[in-house]
ZAFI-166041 format. One record per residue (C-alpha): chain; z, x, y. Coordinates in steps of 0.001 Angstrom, whole numbers, plus 524288, in hexadecimal, padded with zeros to 5 digits. Layout:
A Z X Y
...
//
This chain:
A 74251 92FDB C27F3
A 7427C 926FE C1BEA
A 735A8 920BE C1805
A 73496 91309 C1DEF
A 735AF 90807 C1403
A 72CAD 8FC62 C12C7
A 733CF 8EF9D C158E
A 73191 8E406 C0C64
A 724E4 8DC9C C0EB7
A 723F6 8CE37 C1243
A 71D68 8C42E C0996
A 714F0 8B872 C0C71
A 71D0C 8ADA9 C1297
A 726FB 8B6F1 C18A7
A 72B9F 8B642 C26A3
A 72636 8C116 C2F76
A 72CAE 8C458 C3C70
A 72375 8C4D8 C4825
A 72971 8CC81 C535F
A 7257E 8D22F C608A
A 72CCB 8DF1E C6164
A 7242F 8E31B C6CED
A 71C1B 8D970 C74BC
A 71DE6 8CAB4 C73E6
A 70F4D 8C83A C75B7
A 70F36 8BC18 C6CEC
A 714AC 8B4D4 C78AC
A 708FE 8B85F C8135
A 6FE71 8B8B1 C76B4
A 701BC 8AE90 C6C55
A 6F409 8AD3B C668F
A 6F372 8B9BA C5E4C
A 701E2 8B8BE C5B60
A 70187 8AAF6 C55E9
A 6F50C 8AE1C C4E80
A 6FC13 8B9B0 C4862
A 7078B 8B11F C446E
A 6FE7B 8A73B C3DEF
A 6F7C2 8B1EC C3653
A 704B1 8B775 C31B5
A 70785 8AA2E C2BC6
A 6FA18 8A646 C26D9
A 6F420 8B329 C22AF
A 70021 8BB15 C1EEF
A 708F6 8B00E C1A57
A 71521 8B3FE C21E1
A 71D96 8AC8E C2B8B
A 71E9F 8B2D6 C391C
A 72BFB 8B21F C3F93
A 72D0C 8B3B5 C4E59
A 73879 8B866 C569A
A 73D3A 8B5D7 C648E
A 73544 8C0B2 C6ADE
A 72929 8BFC3 C6239
A 721DB 8B77B C6C39
A 728FD 8BBF1 C786D
A 723F4 8C595 C8264
A 72DC8 8CE5A C893A
A 7383B 8CD57 C7EB6
A 742A4 8D7A5 C8074
A 743CE 8E30C C7713
A 75090 8DD12 C7238
A 74A07 8D008 C6F2F
A 73F41 8D6D6 C67A2
A 7490C 8DF3C C6051
A 75099 8D2E9 C5CBD
A 74437 8CD00 C56FC
A 741B5 8D938 C4EFA
A 74FA7 8D8D4 C49DF
A 74E69 8CA58 C4683
A 74196 8CCAD C3F58
A 746A0 8D801 C372A
A 753D9 8D1F5 C3409
A 74EC4 8C483 C2FD1
A 74EAC 8C49A C20E6
A 7443F 8B9F2 C209D
A 73A82 8C27A C2819
A 73349 8CC8D C1FE5
A 72A8D 8D397 C29C0
A 7295E 8D573 C3879
A 71CC2 8D585 C4070
A 71A6B 8D87E C4ECA
A 71277 8CF58 C5745
A 70C6E 8DA7F C5F03
A 71001 8E762 C658D
A 713CA 8EA2A C7396
A 71962 8F589 C7B43
A 72842 8F54B C7B8A
A 72D5E 8F48E C6D98
A 7336B 901B8 C7085
A 73E17 8FA44 C77D2
A 74146 8F216 C6BD2
A 743E3 8FD8E C62AC
A 7517D 90141 C67D1
A 75611 8F33B C65A6
A 75274 8F279 C574B
A 75D2A 8F20E C4D0C
A 75945 8FCBC C4391
A 7633A 8F8DC C3951
A 75ED9 8EAA0 C3966
A 75073 8EE00 C37D6
A 7531B 8F897 C2DC3
A 75AF4 8EEBE C25CC
A 75007 8E49B C266C
A 74320 8EBF1 C2482
A 736D2 8E3C3 C25DA
A 72859 8E6B6 C278C
A 7251A 8E738 C360A
A 7170C 8E5FA C3ADB
A 71280 8EA18 C485A
A 70BE9 8F506 C4FDC
A 70967 8F9B5 C5DC5
A 71697 8F8BE C64E2
A 71C8D 8F51E C57B5
A 71B5D 9038D C5465
A 72925 903B9 C5A0E
A 72ECA 8FACE C4FA5
A 726AE 900F3 C44D8
A 72C2D 90E4C C4835
A 739E8 9088F C48EA
A 73838 90318 C3B28
A 732D6 91032 C365F
A 73F3C 916BB C3B13
A 7476A 90C7E C3413
A 74052 90EFF C274E
A 73811 9028A C2764
A 72954 90255 C2572
A 7224E 8FA32 C2FBD
A 71421 8F60F C3185
A 70BA4 8FA4E C3CEC
A 70268 8EF0B C3FA8
A 70013 8E064 C3ED9
A 705B4 8D9EC C4AF0
A 70526 8CB21 C4BC0
A 6FD2D 8C9E3 C584A
A 6F351 8D4A4 C55DA
A 6EFCE 8D59E C476C
A 6F446 8C823 C42E0
A 6EFBF 8C17C C4F6E
A 6E24D 8C7D7 C4F37
A 6D7B4 8BE6F C53DD
A 6CF30 8B871 C4972
A 6D65E 8BDC6 C3DA7
A 6DF13 8C8DB C3968
A 6D65E 8D44A C3603
A 6D582 8D4C9 C26FF
A 6D971 8E326 C266F
A 6E527 8E090 C2F37
A 6E923 8D4DC C270A
A 6E817 8DC6F C1A45
A 6F022 8E7CA C1F7B
A 6FA8F 8DED7 C2527
A 6FB7E 8D6C7 C18CF
A 6FD47 8E315 C10AE
A 70772 8E8C4 C19F7
A 70ED9 8DBFE C1B48
A 70F84 8D792 C0D35
A 70C5E 8E2DC C041E
A 711C0 8F03A C00F1
A 709F3 8FBFA BFCB7
A 6FE17 903CF C00C4
A 6F33B 8FE99 C0959
A 6E6B9 905B3 C0CF8
A 6E2F4 904DE C1B38
A 6D493 90265 C1DF8
A 6CBE8 90837 C2880
A 6C495 8FE0A C3075
A 6B745 8FE71 C36EC
A 6B895 8F301 C4048
A 6C420 8F159 C495B
A 6C897 8E975 C5520
A 6CED0 8EDA4 C61EF
A 6D49E 8E0C1 C663C
A 6D473 8D213 C64C5
A 6D214 8CC86 C724B
A 6DAD9 8C4F5 C7B83
A 6E684 8BF73 C740B
A 6E8B0 8B531 C7E9D
A 6DB2F 8AF47 C7C2B
A 6DA60 8A5E1 C7087
A 6CBE7 8A919 C6F16
A 6CFB1 8B6EC C6B19
A 6D4AD 8B1CC C5E10
A 6C831 8AA8D C5A5C
A 6C193 8B6BC C5506
A 6C502 8C400 C4FA8
A 6C569 8D017 C5862
A 6B8EA 8D7D6 C5A11
A 6B866 8E348 C50BC
A 6B183 8F03F C52FC
A 6ABFB 8FA97 C4A16
A 6B4BE 9065D C47A7
A 6B5FB 91200 C3EC5
A 6BFD2 91270 C33E6
A 6CA7A 91CAE C3320
A 6C848 92A41 C38A2
A 6CF21 93554 C3165
A 6D2E1 94260 C3747
A 6DA43 94E2E C325E
A 6DDA1 95329 C24DC
A 6D98D 949CE C19FF
A 6E5E3 948EF C1201
A 6EECC 93E6D C0C87
A 6FAC2 93AE4 C1494
A 704D6 930D4 C1090
A 710AF 92DFB C18E6
A 71927 92450 C2023
A 7127A 91E45 C2BF9
A 7174C 91F5C C3A01
A 7113F 91D59 C4769
A 70BA7 9110B C4D95
A 70660 90E74 C5B16
A 704BF 91B4C C625A
A 708EE 91647 C6FBB
A 7155A 91020 C6A5E
A 7184D 91C64 C62B4
A 7175C 92431 C6F5C
A 72121 91B08 C75E9
A 72A9C 91C95 C6AA2
A 72960 92B42 C6BD0
A 72C15 92AAA C7A6C
A 737D6 921C1 C78B0
A 73C9B 929A9 C6CF7
A 73DB1 91D57 C64BE
A 73C11 91C92 C55FB
A 735F2 92A22 C5508
A 73D29 932F1 C4B85
A 742D6 93ED7 C5288
A 73F04 94772 C4714
A 7303D 946D7 C45E2
A 7311D 94B45 C37BC
A 734A8 93D09 C34AF
A 72605 93A55 C359C
A 721A9 945C0 C2D38
A 716D0 94175 C2407
A 7157E 933D4 C29D8
A 70849 92D97 C2C66
A 706C2 92B37 C3AEE
A 6FF31 91F48 C3F73
A 6FC17 91C83 C4DBA
A 6F423 912F8 C55D3
A 6F22C 90F81 C6413
A 6F333 9026A C6AE4
A 6EAE0 8F94A C7312
A 6EF40 900EE C7F16
A 6E615 90B8A C7A38
A 6ED21 917F8 C7E60
A 6E41C 922A4 C830E
A 6E064 92D6C C7988
A 6E7F1 936A6 C825E
A 6F434 92E84 C80E1
A 6F271 92DF8 C7217
A 6F171 93CC1 C71DB
A 6FD95 93E76 C7A4D
A 705D3 93593 C71BB
A 701A7 93CEE C658F
A 70398 949EC C6C73
A 7118C 94606 C6FA5
A 713B7 94253 C6170
A 70E52 94F94 C5DD2
A 71747 956B2 C6743
A 722BB 94F75 C614D
A 71ED1 9544A C53D3
A 71B11 946DC C4EB7
A 70C7C 947C2 C4C41
A 70D29 952EF C42A1
A 7161D 94AF4 C39CC
A 70B2E 941A4 C35D6
A 70116 94672 C2BF2
A 6F88A 93A78 C2E65
A 6F592 93190 C39E0
A 6EF39 92424 C3981
A 6E9E3 92122 C4710
A 6E6F9 912DC C499D
A 6D9D9 90E54 C4E9E
A 6DB03 90EC4 C5D60
A 6DA4F 90219 C64D9
A 6CF95 904BA C6EA8
A 6CE2D 8F7FB C7657
A 6D3B7 8EA65 C786A
A 6CEED 8DD46 C7D59
A 6D475 8E0A1 C8AC3
A 6CFD7 8EEC7 C8A1D
A 6C1C6 8EE5E C8534
A 6BA89 8FB06 C82C3
A 6ACDC 8FEE1 C7F2A
A 6AABD 9040B C7149
A 6A8E1 911E4 C7669
A 6B5E7 9113D C7DAA
A 6BD11 90C75 C719E
A 6B725 916EA C6905
A 6BA78 9216A C72F7
A 6C8A7 91CFD C740C
A 6CA73 91D15 C6549
A 6C3F4 92A60 C640B
A 6CC15 9305D C6EF1
A 6D88B 92AFE C6903
A 6D52E 93159 C5BF8
A 6D26B 93E15 C62FA
A 6DF95 93D62 C69E5
A 6E698 93B7D C5CEE
A 6DF79 946E8 C56C5
A 6E269 94F9C C6272
A 6F103 94D0F C60F6
A 6F0BE 94F01 C5248
A 6E922 95BA2 C5386
A 6F3EC 960FB C5C2A
A 6FFC9 95BEE C54CC
A 6FC17 95787 C470A
A 6EF00 95D68 C4303
A 6F166 95ADA C348C
A 6F343 94C39 C3647
A 6E907 943CA C2F98
A 6E46D 938CB C3895
A 6DDB9 92BEA C35DA
A 6D863 9256A C421A
A 6D4D1 91725 C4411
A 6DE10 91192 C3A04
A 6DECE 902FB C3C96
A 6ECFA 901EB C408E
A 6F393 8FD31 C4CF0
A 6EBF8 8F782 C586D
A 6DF3F 8F4E0 C5161
A 6D870 8EA29 C49C6
A 6D8A7 8E9C5 C3E32
A 6E61A 8EF8F C3CCF
A 6EC77 8F4D5 C3072
A 6FB32 8F505 C2F28
A 70192 9025D C2E09
A 70EE4 903B6 C277F
A 7186A 90A42 C30D0
A 72115 912F2 C28A4
A 7194C 90FC1 C1C72
A 710C6 91900 C14AB
A 70304 91C8A C18D1
A 6F9CA 924DB C10C1
A 6EE91 92B4D C1806
A 6E49F 930B0 C0E6E
A 6DB68 93996 C15DF
A 6D248 93D4A C0AB1
A 6D0B6 92F06 C068C
A 6D07E 929E0 C14A4
A 6DAAD 91FD3 C10C3
A 6E6EB 91A73 C177E
A 6F0DB 91338 C0F47
A 6FD17 90CE3 C14B9
A 7089B 9078E C0D2C
A 70D29 8FA1F C1159
//
C-alpha cells in the first residue's frame, strides 16, 4: 500500500462542508448542531455549507453518498466535517465513487461510525482526521474544551508535528441535548489519571490506522475496506476506542481476539487505546462502577495482546474518540510513540 498523502489544508474564510454520512440527528436535536455551526464561523473563521441530507433523519444511503460526492467535488469547499456518527454508514460505502473522491482529496473530520469513511479514504491514499464532529465537540455546552479547540485548530489549518497531551480531568457526557438548560454550563468533569504505558519502552513511528472498535468489527464481518493481505498494515500504529454503547470487556476481548486470529494484531508495534467512555447522562454510574469498567476494559485488551501481539507497546487512556476533551488523530498520518520519553507526537 502507498503511504496516504495529506490533502491541502483550508484557510480562514474558506467554505467547509458539513455532512451527515450516518445519522441525521441535527433534525431532531438542533441545539448542539446550530451551536457547533456558529462556533465554526465565529471561533474558527470558516463558512459551513450544508447539504440536502445534513439535517434529515432517515436519508437513504444513496442520498448521503450524493452529499459526500457533492462536498468532495465542489472546488469552493476545502474540507469536510461530519455532524455526528450513527450506525449504518457501512451501507453508504458501496455507493461511493472512488475515482471522484481520489481526484478531489480534502481533509475529512469525523469519528465513531465515520470510521467507515476514514478507512475508505485510507485505502484511497488520503489522510483523514479522527475526531471533531460538529454536534459533539463543537456543540459542547458552555464552551469548546481548550485542548479540543487547540488540537482541532492545528489539524484543520496547520501541517506538521503536534504533541498530544495527557489530561487529568475528563467528562463522560454533556446532558440532555433536547433541553436548552444543558447548554448554560459546561459538562461536569472528573479526576482521572494520565496515560498508562504497558509493554516494551521503545520508539515506534508509523502510519496510523484503526478507529472505533465496534465499527471496525462490523467492517471485518462485512469484509469491507479491510486489506486482504494483512501485511499492508505492517509497522502501522493502531489506535482504537469504544463508544457510548460501552461494549462489555468480554466483547472487547472477542473483537481483538478475532483480529488476532486473522493475523492483524501482530502487525502493529504500538497501540493507542482511547480513554473508555464509562457513563452517560442516560446511563449514570457510581465512581466505583466507572473505574471498574475502565480497568476491566484495559485488562481485556492486555489479555488479547498477550496472546497475539505480546511485543506491542500500549498506551491506555489517550484522549481520543468518545471522550472530553478530545484530541484529533490523523488517520493515515504519521504517529510517533516514544516509550522512553512517554511522548506521543502526531503529524497533522
